[in-house]
N, C-alpha and C positions, 0 to 999 in steps of 0.2 A: 504493500500500500504506500509506503514512504517513497519507493522508487517511482510509482505511478504519479504521485503528487509532485515529486521533483521534476519529472519529465513534463508534466502538464504546465508547471511553472516556467520551465525553460522555454517551452513552445510558446506560451503567452508572451514572455519577454522578447523572444525573437520576432513574433508578429508585431509587437509594439515598435521594435527598432525598425523593421521594414517600413511600416506605415509612417513613422516619424521622418525617416530619411527621404521617403518618397514625397511627403508633404513639403519638406524643405526644398528638394530639387525642383518640384513642380512650381512652387511659388517664387523661387529665385531665378527661374529660367527667363530669358528675354521674351518680351511680348506682353501684351495687355489684352486680357479676355474682353474687357469692355469695348475696346476699339474694334475688335473683330465682330462684336454683336451689333453694334449700332450701324445704321445705314450710312453710306458714303456722304450723304448730305447733312449728317448730324453735326452739331457744333460741339465745341469742347465742353460746354456746360451740360449738353445731353450725355456725353460720355461720363462726366463726373457724377451726374445724377444716377446713371445706371451702375456705376462703380459703387456708389453708396448703397443702392438697392441690393446689390449682390454681396455686400459686406466686404468688398475688396479695399475699402478706404482705411480699414483698421490695420494695425501693425501685424507682422507675421506671427508674433507670439499670441496676440489676441485671437487671430483667425485660427491658429492651431488649437488653442484652448476651446474655442467654440466648436470646432469640428470634432475634436476628440470627445468632448462632453456629449455631443449629439450622437456620435458613433457608438458610445457606450450604452446609449439608450436604444440603439437599433435604428437611428435616423441618420442616413448617409447624405442627407441634403437633397437639393433639387437640381436637376441638370440645367445648365445655362442655355444649352442649345434646344433641348427637347421640351423644356418647361414642364417637366414631369418629375416625380420623385425618382431618385437614382435606383432605389430598390425595384421600382416598376420597369425602368429601362433595362436593368440587368436581368430581370425575370424574363423579358422577351428574348434575350440573347443566350442565356445560360442553357436552356434545353438543347439548342442546336449544337453548341460547343461541347456539352456533355456527351451527346450522342456521337459526335465526331471523335471526341477524345477516347471514349470507352471502346468504340469499334477499333480505333487505331491501336490502343493499348493492348487489347486482346490479341489482335493479329500480330503485334510486335512481339509479345511474350511467347505465344504459341509458335509462330514462325521462327523466331530467334532461337528458342530452345531446340526445336526440331533440327534446324541447320547445325547448331552447335553439337548436338548428339551425333549427327552424321559425320561431322568433322572429327570428333573425338574418337569415334569407332574406326576411322580411316586415316589416322594420323600419319603424315608423311607420304600418303598416296596421292595419286593425281586428283581425285575428287577433293581432297583436303586442300591442295594447293590452289585449285581453281576456285573453290568456295572462299578461300582466304583472300584471293585477289578481288573477287566480286564484292564480298562484304566490306573489305577495306575501302574500295572505291566508292561504294554506295554510302558508307558512313561518312566519308569525307565530302560528299556532294552537298552543297548548300541547298536548303529546302526550296528557296525561290527558283534556283536553277533547275532542280528536278521537277518542280511544278510546271515550269514553262516547257520543259522537254516532254513531259507527258501530254500536255496540251497540244504541242506540235505534232506528236505521233498519233494520238487517239482522237483528236478533234479535226484539225486541219489536214493532217497527213492521211487520216482514214478516209476523208471525203475526196482528197486528191487522188489517192491510189485505188479508189473504188472498192474499199473493203466492205464487208457485210454491214448492214445497219446496226447489228448488235455490237460491233466494235467501234462505232462512232459515238463516242461518249461526250455529253455536254460538259462545257468547261466553266460556266459561270452561273451563279445563283443556286437555288435549291429546287426550283421548279421551272418548267417551261412557261414563259409568260403567256403564250397563246393557248395553253392547256386549259380545258374546262372540265375534264373528267374528274371524278372523285373516287373514293373507295380504294380498291386494290390498284387501279391504274395510277392514281395519284401517288400511292406509296411506292410503286415501282419507279415512277418518275423521280421521286426524291432519292431513292437508292441509286439510280443511274447518275444523278448529279453528285452523289457523295462518293462515288467510286474513285475518282481522281484525287480529291483531297485526302481521303483515307489511305489510298495507295502511297501517296507522297510521305505521309507521316509514318506509315507502317514499314515501308522499305528502309528508310533511314534508321528507325528505331530497331527493327529486327536485325539489321546489320551489326549494330552495336551490341545487342543482347547476344547474338551468335558468337562474337569474339569472346565474350565473358563466359558464356555457357560452355564453349569448347574447353576452356581451361579448367573450369570447375568440374565438368564431367570427366575430363582426362585425369585429374587428380584422384577421383574416386575409382576409376578403372585401374589405376596403378596400385590400389590397396591390396593387401594380401588376402583379405577375406573374399575379394572378387575372384582371385585365382583359385581359392579353395572352393568357392561355389561352382566355378566351371569344372573343376576336377570331380565334384560330386555329381555332375550331370544336370545341374539346374538349367531349365529351358532358357534359351537366350531372351525370348520375349519377356519372361517373368524376371530374369536377372536384370535386364536393362530398364524395363518399364517400371518395375516395382521397387527394386532394391537400389540400383545405381542412381536412378533419377530422384528417388526420395532422399537419398543422402546428399545429393547435389542441390536439393531444393532450397535449403535455408539461405545460402548466399544469393540464389536467383530471386528469392522473394524480396530481399533487400534491394537487389538491382531493379526489380519491378517498381518499387517505391521511388527509387532514384530516377527512374525513367519518366516519372510524371512531370518533373520540371521541363524536361526536353520536349515532351509532347505538348505541354502548354505553351512553351516559348515558340516552338515551331508552328503551332496553330495560328499565332498572330500573323505571321507572314503568309501562311497557306490560305487562311481565310480571306486575307486582303487580295491575294492573287485570284482566287476562285470566286470572289464576291459572295462568300458564304456569310450571311448576316449573323455571326456569332460574336462571342466575346472578343476575339482577336481583332476583327474588323471594327467593332465598337471602340476598342481601346485606341486603335490608330486614329480613327476619326475624332475621338475626344482629345487626344494629344494635339492634333493639328488645329482644333478649334479652341484650345485652351479651356476645355470644359473640365475644370478642376474637380468638381464633385464626382463626375463619372470616372475620371482617371483614378482618383483615390478609392472609389468604391470597387472598381475592377481590380485594382492592385490588392485591396484587402481580400477579395475573393480568391484571387490567384495565390496569394501568400498563404491563406488559410488552407487551401487545397494541398499545396506543396508541403507545408509543415505538418498538416494532418496525415498525409500519406506516409511521411517518414515516421511519424509517431506511431501509426498503426503497424508499420513494419517492425519497429522496435518491440511492440507488444506481442506481435504474432510470432516473432522469431523464437522465443523460448518454447512455444507450443510445437514448433516444427523440429527443433533441435533440443532434445532432452538435456544435453550437456550444458546448455545455457540457463537452465531453470534455477540453478543455485544462485 
């Protein structure tokens, strides 16, 4: 119990530090939100009046105290651009980003572990070398470059090369603007629009997981008890799927939690490129418009997800590895 309380305290402190630093950076950055919101014909007095209405005329310390006090009560303020509560603005974008992130994270972990298992079982062979080159190249590829490459191949390239319609994937938005169908047809349309952004995040993430999984599984395969199990005639499927993978699982679970920041950070650029109206695109548009409440609210949500994922991994690890329960 003491360990849990201590970890919760450290997580809370880290979240407070992230929000405090973000508040300072956002408010000290060049630019004036009021000047971006007023029309070009507005006078300096109009800008000053709007700055007062938004509470931007107070000192940084006063603004910080106000925002932190409201945030502790669950009030993240009102968006300068949307003129709506930040909680409502985030609520519209969160489901899309969560769906995109969960699908990418699942494919990242399953695909990465599978590739790592194949490499570990064929260490030093041609398959291992080829997969090592491919995963290293994919992991080094920037998310925006891979996004544009997939668009070039499966959107413009597919139409130019006369590929079947099933391979011509939409590149922007979550639905066809001209589509009027509902039900299953609408769900299929959303899935088709999600294929390219999910593939971008999954390919990069799975490449990184595969490199780590190969090492973790290879260490387990070198253990003496694995050789003993082989000598006793334990079926390969049972040995690799049940015993080897279960012993390599604890570090992979930690890696899964550490992959969350990468998925979230990558989704910011991926959502912007594919015009996916989720948290990433909202964050970039809020930064460009100096919409401070939305930037801080999105940062709080991102930070809470990342810190929470790492905290959950720390708590789950003793359940997966009995050696850590003490």
